[in-house]
C-alpha positions as CSV (number, residue, x, y, z in Angstrom):
1,M,122.9,73.2,156.0
2,A,124.5,71.0,159.1
3,R,125.2,72.2,162.2
4,P,128.8,72.8,163.2
5,S,130.3,69.7,165.3
6,T,130.3,70.0,169.2
7,R,133.2,67.3,169.1
8,E,137.0,68.9,169.6
9,K,139.2,67.6,166.6
10,R,141.8,65.0,167.7
11,L,145.1,65.4,167.1
12,K,147.8,63.3,165.6
13,D,150.8,62.0,167.3
14,G,154.0,64.3,166.6
15,Y,155.3,67.6,167.1
16,Y,152.9,70.6,166.6
17,M,153.6,74.4,165.5
18,E,151.3,77.0,164.7
19,V,152.0,79.4,161.7
20,R,150.0,82.5,161.0
21,N,150.9,85.4,158.8
22,N,152.6,89.0,160.8
23,G,149.8,90.4,162.8
24,G,147.1,87.8,162.2
25,E,144.8,86.7,165.1
26,R,144.2,83.2,163.3
27,G,146.7,80.5,162.4
28,I,147.3,77.1,161.0
29,K,148.5,74.2,162.8
30,I,151.7,72.0,161.4
31,R,152.3,68.5,162.6
32,R,155.8,67.0,161.9
33,E,157.2,63.2,163.2
34,S,160.3,64.6,164.6
35,K,161.8,67.5,166.6
36,E,164.3,68.0,164.1
37,Q,161.9,68.2,161.4
38,I,159.3,71.2,163.6
39,D,162.6,72.8,163.9
40,S,164.0,73.2,160.3
41,A,160.4,73.8,159.6
42,M,160.1,76.3,162.3
43,E,163.1,77.7,160.9
44,E,162.2,78.4,157.1
45,Y,158.7,79.9,158.4
46,K,160.4,82.8,160.7
47,R,161.1,84.6,157.5
48,T,157.8,85.7,156.1
49,K,155.4,84.3,159.1
50,E,155.0,84.5,162.8
51,V,155.6,81.1,164.0
52,A,154.9,79.2,167.6
53,Y,155.9,76.3,169.5
54,L,152.8,74.1,170.7
55,G,154.2,71.0,171.6
56,L,154.3,67.4,171.8
57,V,151.2,65.4,171.1
58,K,150.6,61.7,172.3
59,N,146.9,60.0,172.4
60,G,145.3,63.4,171.4
61,K,146.9,65.4,174.2
62,F,150.0,67.5,174.7
63,I,152.5,66.4,177.2
64,E,155.4,68.7,176.1
65,G,155.6,72.3,175.1
66,P,153.5,75.5,176.4
67,N,150.2,73.7,175.9
68,A,151.1,70.5,178.1
69,V,148.3,69.4,180.4
70,V,149.7,69.1,183.6
71,K,147.6,66.4,185.8
72,K,146.8,67.8,189.4
73,S,147.5,65.7,192.1
74,R,144.6,65.7,194.8
75,A,146.4,66.3,198.5
76,K,144.6,64.3,201.2
77,S,144.0,66.5,203.8
78,T,145.0,64.9,207.5
79,T,142.5,67.5,209.2
80,R,138.9,66.5,209.6
81,K,136.0,68.5,209.7
82,K,133.9,68.4,212.8
83,K,130.2,68.1,212.1
84,K,127.8,70.8,213.3
85,T,125.4,70.4,215.6
86,T,122.4,72.1,216.0
87,K,120.8,72.7,220.0
88,S,116.9,72.9,219.7
89,K,115.4,75.2,222.0
90,A,113.0,73.5,224.6
């Protein structure tokens, strides 16, 4: 038996949704090429399953939707920290 992979799965570009059974914990991800296709698939699966929109993936990262990765910009502070000086007892 082989050990499980440690690398994350890379997602193809496209729109993703998650479909799971009613009351289920785990679901499957379904990918479509366009927003219209994902909307029609969501309407179809909503009749019998729980459906969640995951977002748009480009270059392996979510750029739209609730799972979107937001880059945090580092703000440069204008205040400088003073160095602590230790006084020696003589």
